[in-house]
Structure formats: structure tokens, C-alpha cells
C-alpha positions in Angstrom: 240.5 39.5 -103.5 238.2 36.5 -103.4 235.7 36.5 -100.6 235.6 33.3 -98.5 233.9 32.1 -95.3 237.2 31.2 -93.6 236.7 33.8 -90.8 233.2 32.4 -90.2 234.5 28.8 -90.1 237.3 29.9 -87.8 234.8 31.5 -85.4 232.8 28.3 -85.3 235.7 25.9 -84.6 237.0 28.1 -81.7 233.6 28.5 -80.1 233.7 26.9 -76.6 230.6 24.7 -77.2 232.0 23.5 -80.5 235.4 22.7 -78.9 233.7 20.7 -76.2 231.7 18.7 -78.8 228.3 20.1 -77.9 227.1 20.6 -81.5 223.6 19.9 -82.7 221.3 20.7 -85.6 220.5 24.3 -84.5 224.0 25.1 -83.3 224.6 27.8 -85.9 221.2 29.3 -85.4 221.6 29.4 -81.6 225.2 30.8 -81.6 225.7 32.6 -84.9 222.2 33.8 -85.9 223.4 37.5 -85.9 226.6 36.7 -87.8 225.3 38.1 -91.1 223.9 41.6 -91.3 220.3 42.2 -92.4 221.7 43.8 -95.6 223.5 40.5 -96.4 220.3 38.6 -95.8 218.2 40.9 -98.0 220.9 40.6 -100.8 220.9 36.8 -100.5 217.1 36.7 -100.6 216.9 38.9 -103.7 219.6 36.7 -105.4 217.7 33.6 -104.4 214.4 34.9 -105.8 216.1 35.8 -109.1 217.7 32.3 -109.3 214.3 30.7 -108.5 212.6 32.6 -111.2 215.0 31.1 -113.7 213.9 27.5 -112.9 211.7 25.9 -115.5 208.2 25.5 -114.0 206.4 23.5 -116.6 204.1 26.3 -117.5 202.3 26.6 -120.8 204.6 28.3 -123.3 205.0 28.4 -127.1 207.2 25.6 -128.3 208.0 27.3 -131.6 206.8 30.2 -133.6 203.5 29.4 -135.5 203.0 26.1 -133.6 200.3 25.2 -131.1 201.2 25.9 -127.4 202.1 22.8 -125.5 202.8 21.9 -121.9 206.6 21.9 -121.4 207.7 18.6 -119.8 210.8 17.7 -117.8 211.9 15.6 -120.8 212.2 18.8 -122.8 213.9 20.9 -120.1 216.4 18.6 -118.4 218.7 18.2 -121.3 220.7 15.1 -122.3 220.5 12.2 -119.8 219.4 8.6 -119.7 218.1 6.2 -117.1 220.3 3.3 -116.2 
């Protein structure tokens, strides 16, 4: 079946500190830091690194075969959009 984070969210909303309204920016880090296994973290990190490597960086690359190399600008990589 489809994997969801429902169990994690359920654990958060029944936590005594959450129920009493004592939530703050680092609540999840303080109370649920060990929720994911190290294997899950490594898998996430490797997926994040692959995704980051696919982001256009504006490096020098050939624009077309036989043409002079140019700097790729955001205007070339962002696709169709307009200001205003």
C-alpha cells in the first residue's frame, strides 16, 4: 500500500507536551529525533543529493552542437513565465 506519515503525526498529537500546548520550534527535534532510523536518514540524504545534482547551476555548457559555449542563464532554464 501507500506509505504515509499518519502514524508519526498520531504520535505527535498524543504526546503529553503537545496536548498541553507546549510546542516550540525544536519540539520535533527534542522529542522525536530518534523517530527515523539511521538507514532512513542515509536513504533520504542520498535521494536529496541526487535531486540536488539535477538542479541547473548556471555552469558553462554547450548551447548547441557546433556553437560557442555560453553561460546558461536562469532565463534559459526556468521555462515559460513572465513578470507581472
